[in-house]
N, C-alpha and C positions, 0 to 999 in steps of 0.2 A: 661790452663788445671788445674783443681782443683786436688791437691794431698792431700793424707791423712796426717794429722798432726801426730806428734810423739805419742800423747796420744791415737789417734785412732789406730795406728799401735800396740801399747802396749796392746790394748784390744783385738786384734785378729779379725778374720772375721768368719762369718758363711757360706757364699757362695763366692766362687772365680770364676770369669769369665776369660777365657784365649782366647785371640784373636791373630791370626797369619795372616800376610800379607806376603806371600812367596816372591813375586816379590819385594816388598819394603824392605824386610829384617827386619820385625818388629814383635816382640812378646810382647804383653801387658797383664798385669794382673790387674783385677778390683775387688774391693769390690762390688759385684753384687747387694747387697741389697741397697747400698747407692750411686751407680753410681759414685764411686770415683776411680781414678787411683792409683794403688799400686806401679807399676814399669813398665818400658818399656825397652827392649833391642832393640836398633836401629842399623842400618848399618850392619845387619847380612848378611853373605854370605852363603846361603843355597845351598847344592848340594844333589841330590837324595831325598829319602823319609824322611818325618818327622813323628814321632809317638807321640801321647799323652803319657805323663809320669806321674806316680803316685808313691808316697812314703808315706805310712801311719805312718811311725815311729815305734819305738819299743813299744810293748804292755805292759803297766803297769797300775797302778790304775788311773793315771791321763790321760792316752792316750788310753783307751780301745775302744773308739768310732771308727767306720769305716769311711773311705772316701767313699762318695756316689756321683756318677755321676748323676746329676739332669736333668730331662727334662727341656728344655728351658722355657716352659710355666709355670714353677713354680716361675719364677722371676717376682716380682712386678715392671715392668718397666713403666716409664712415659717418653714419647719421648721428651717432652719439658724439663723436668728435666735432662734427659741424654744429650741432646744437650747443655743445659745451662752449664752443668758440663764439657763440652768439650769431651764427650765420642765419640769415632770414629763412623761415621755413620753406618758402618757395624755392629758393636756391638749393637748400638741402634736399628737397624732394626731387628737383630736376637732376641733381648730381647722383642721387642714390637710386632712383627708380629703375634705370636700366640695369644696374647691378643686381637688384633683387630678382628681376626677370632672368638675367643671365645665370645666376646661381641656381635658381629653381630649375632651369632648363638642364644644366649639367648634372644636377643631383639625380635626374632620372636615370643616369648611367651608373648609379652606385653598384659596386661589386663587394663581395665578401672577401676581405683580405686577412690573412693570418701570417704571423712571423715564422720564419724557417729556422728551427733550432740546429739543423745540420750545416747551415752556412753562416751562423752568427759568430761574431768574434768571441773568443773564450772568456772575456771579461763581462759579457752581457748576460743578464739574468732575465729570462722570458717567463711569463706566467703560463700556467698549465693550459689555458685556452688559446695561447698564442696571440693575445690581444694587447699585452703590455710588455714593456722592456725598460730596464734601467741598467746602469753600469755598476758592477761590483768587483769582487776580487777575481783574479784570473784563475780559471779552473782547467783541469786537463780535459781535452776534447780530441776526438779523432781528427787528425789533420788531413781531411779530404781535400781534393783539388778545388772544390767550390767554396771552402770556408774562407772568410776574411780573417787574415792573421795579423795584419798591421793596423788597418783602420778599424776603429771601434764602431762598427755598423752591422746592420742585419737587413737582408732583403726579405720581401714577402715570399711565401711559398708559390703563389699564383703568378703566372706569366701571361703576357698579352702580346700578340703579334699582329693585331688588326683591330679595327673598331674604336669604340670610345669607352672609357672607364673613369670612375670617380671614387675617391675614398676620403674619409675625414679622420683627423688625428688630434687628440687633445694634447696641447703643449702647455697648459696652464701651470704656473708655478715653476717653470724651468727658465734658466738663464742661458742655456746653451742647447741647441738642437739643430738638426737638418733633416729635411724631408724632400721627396721627389720620386724620380724613377731613374733606373740605371739599365744599361744593356747587359745581356748575359755575358758578353765577352770582356767586361772590365777586368783589369788586373787586380786580383784579390790578395796578392801576396806582397805588395809593396805599398808604402805610403805615397799618397798622391795629393795633388791639389785639384779638387773636382772642377770639371768644366764640361760643356757639351762635346768638345773635341775629344775628351777622354771617356765619353759615354755616360756622363752624369748630367741630369737636368734637375737641379736642386736649389732650394732656398733655405736659409737658416739664420740663427741668431748666435753670435759669439762676441765677446768683448763689448757688450752693450750696444751692438749695432746689428741691424737686420740687412742681409745681403742676398743677392742672387749670385750664385757661383758661376758667373761667366768668366771669360779670360780677356781682360782683367775683371775682377768681381765688381758688381754694381751695388752701391749702397742704396738702400731703399728708405726714403724719408717718411716713415710711418709716424703718425701721431702717437700711437700706442701699439704695443705688441699684441698680436692675436692670442686668444685663449684656445681657439680651435681652428685648425687649418684644413681646408679642402684642397685636394689635388685632382685636377682633371686632365685627361690625356685624350686627344683625338689623333690616332695613329696616322691615318691617311692624310690629314691636314697638316701634320707636323707641328702640333700645338701642345704645350704643357702649361697650364695655368694654375695659379695658387690663389686661394681666396681666404679672407677672414670669414669663416663660415657663420659666425654669430652676427656679424654686422653687414653681410652682403657686400663686402668690399674686395675689389681685386687687388692683390698684393703685387703680382708680377706674372708676366707671360713670356715663355720662350716660344718664338714663332719661326716658321721656315725650317723646322728640324727635319733632318733626313734619317728616319729610323730604318734599321735593317735588323731582322731577327727579333728575338724576344726582349720585351721590357719587363722589369720587375719593380714593384714598389720598393722604396728605399727609406730606411729609418736610421737616424743617428741620435741617440739620447744625450750625447756629450758625456764628459767625465763627471763622475759622481762627487759632489762636494756639498757643503752645508746649504748652498743656495741652489743646487741643481739636482737634488735627490729625488724629485718627483719623476715618475715614469712617463714615457710616451704611451698614450692609450689610443688604440684604434677604436673609433666610435661607430655605433650604428648611425646611418644617415636617415634622419627623420623629416628632412625638408622643412624644418621649423625656422625659416628665416624670419628674424624680427622685422615687423612691418613698420613702415613710416608713411603716414597719410597726411595729405594736406587738409587744413581746415576748409570747410565749405566756403568761408568768406574769402579764402585765398584763390579759389579756383577761377575767379574772374580777373585775376591780375595777369600781367604780361611777363613772361620769362624770356630772356635772351641770354644764352650761354655761348660765348664766342671765344 
């Protein structure tokens, strides 16, 4: 079982998971964001009722924040990462199950997306079917007003101005990439730092970190980088969510977005080098979420995620 090192304990936690197995006499505490065991009480002899317990501490300048009981579906769980870390199956199931349901629900809104050669940066090489893109040598292209001439990116041909839509992209083997959606009105002729304020709702990997391109950018503490990313948009709700499509794990969500006009799927394969030569590939959505089931013997145990 992976335990937190002293330096991790000293840095504190943002979310704590509490698991109880009444019959086994077990109470375990987890850093729920990083799937790491904090501590376990074992060999407990319980009699009668147990109640969840909370102590927020004395309120002062450094401790004014409240304790907040979180919905389980706010935890970015990855079942393979949890199992690899030795997390108890019950806790792994409780963390993951809502995400499996959520991903299957949004996959119902899958749309057919193809890349737009008329707006792609001149360094990008698109496949004939418009489903793959990688970076190559710059070529001569008509410099139409909609072509990205500075940022090495390409939007999709399809645009969306209402409703919900979802698509998946294979990023396996890449060390640099970005995905998401952009507005039709983004500046296509200048270098920019992407953010929602500039019409970009994107996440990506660069310099060995995964980030959400907010202003400022948000570093995402993933246990491992995804091989396939799902992008879901609910236009009316102002929601853009990114999923590890293989493991039913939520990567990040932009919420409270105010969309106006058309949105386009957005793809950035990154600069081509020895470690990043693989293409981005738009994949068919087959709703084949890897399942994670509890053993029958576990179904009688008690789960408390707080």
